[in-house]
C-alpha positions in Angstrom: 6.1 -10.4 -6.5 3.8 -10.5 -9.5 0.7 -8.3 -8.6 -0.7 -8.1 -12.2 -3.7 -10.4 -11.3 -4.6 -8.4 -8.4 -4.4 -5.2 -10.4 -7.1 -6.6 -12.8 -9.3 -7.3 -9.8 -8.7 -3.8 -8.2 -9.6 -2.2 -11.5 -12.9 -4.0 -12.0 -14.9 -1.6 -10.1 -14.3 1.8 -8.1 -12.7 1.4 -4.8 -10.4 3.3 -2.4 -7.2 2.3 -4.3 -8.7 3.8 -7.6 -10.3 6.8 -5.9 -6.9 7.9 -4.3 -4.9 7.2 -7.5 -2.9 4.2 -6.4 -0.9 2.1 -8.9 0.5 -1.3 -7.8 3.8 -2.6 -9.2 5.2 -6.0 -9.4 8.9 -6.6 -8.2 11.4 -9.3 -8.8 11.6 -10.3 -5.0 9.0 -12.7 -3.9 8.5 -10.9 -0.4 8.1 -7.3 -1.7 5.8 -5.2 -3.7 5.3 -1.5 -4.5 2.8 1.1 -5.2 2.9 4.7 -6.5 0.4 7.6 -5.8 0.6 11.0 -7.2 -0.2 13.7 -4.7 -3.2 15.6 -6.0 -6.6 16.7 -5.2 -7.8 13.2 -4.5 -5.4 12.7 -1.4 -4.1 16.0 -0.2 -5.1 18.1 2.7 -6.7 21.6 2.1 -3.2 23.0 2.6 -1.7 21.2 -0.3 0.3 18.4 1.4 -0.3 14.7 1.2 -2.9 13.6 3.8 -1.5 11.3 6.5 -4.7 9.4 6.2 -3.9 8.8 2.5 -0.3 7.6 3.3 -1.8 5.0 5.8 -4.3 3.9 3.1 -1.4 3.6 0.5 0.5 1.5 3.1 -2.5 -0.8 4.0 -3.5 -1.1 0.4 0.0 -2.1 -0.8 0.4 -4.7 2.0 -3.1 -6.1 1.2 -2.0 -6.5 -2.5 1.0 -8.3 -1.3 -0.7 -10.6 0.9 -3.3 -11.3 -1.8 -0.7 -12.2 -4.3 0.7 -14.6 -1.8 -2.7 -16.2 -1.0 -4.7 -16.6 -4.2 -8.3 -17.2 -3.4 -8.3 -15.7 0.0 -9.6 -12.5 1.4 -6.7 -10.4 2.9 -7.9 -7.6 5.2 -5.9 -5.2 7.4 -6.3 -5.6 11.0 -3.7 -3.1 12.3 -2.0 -0.2 10.8 0.5 1.9 12.7 2.7 4.6 11.2 4.9 7.6 11.7 4.9 10.6 9.3 8.2 12.2 9.1 8.2 14.5 6.1 5.5 16.4 4.3 4.9 16.0 0.7 3.6 18.7 -1.7 1.0 18.5 -4.3 2.5 17.5 -7.6 5.0 15.1 -6.2 4.6 11.2 -6.4 5.2 9.0 -3.5 6.2 5.4 -3.8 5.5 2.6 -1.2 7.9 -0.1 -0.7 6.4 -3.0 1.2 8.4 -5.8 2.6 7.0 -9.1 4.2 8.3 -9.4 7.7 6.3 -12.4 8.9 4.2 -14.9 6.8 1.9 -17.2 8.9 -1.0 -19.1 7.8 -3.5 -16.4 9.0 -1.4 -13.4 9.8 1.0 -11.4 7.5 3.2 -8.4 8.9 4.4 -6.0 6.5 6.9 -3.1 6.7 6.0 -0.3 4.4 8.3 2.8 3.8 6.8 5.6 1.7 9.3 7.8 -0.1 9.0 11.0 -2.3 10.5 11.3 -5.6 13.8 12.4 -4.0 13.8 9.1 -2.2 13.4 10.8 1.2 11.5 8.9 3.7 7.9 10.3 4.2 6.2 7.6 6.3 7.1 4.4 8.0 4.2 2.0 8.5 3.7 -1.4 10.0 0.6 -3.4 8.6 -0.9 -6.6 9.9 -3.2 -8.5 7.6 -5.7 -11.2 8.4 -5.9 -14.0 5.8 -9.3 -15.4 5.4 -9.3 -18.9 3.8 -12.6 -19.5 2.0 -14.3 -22.9 2.7 
């Protein structure tokens, strides 16, 4: 999935993705996309671990980028995010979110997002549902 056009839109002005340090990555498969985020002062807890909220934000944003790439000209917004955090990540590590499209309807997309550390260990497993708003 090519997300370069979406990257340009994201980087035009400050937003949550840029504030937390997310980087979106194209993939050769048409139903997947990826994002990376270094664990640092922008997205960690006071204890030095990646915040669970930042993990959910990463998952929702990568799924939103994927839906936006599939539906140019539409607004794609998250309407449900549900995740389980299974391992802590320390500051200094980088996490990668692997998003796979589970269901693509005309108004709803469902994504499975697995977030892994640099050792490829599962950190969080997240399900994201996006609502696709078709502009008139």
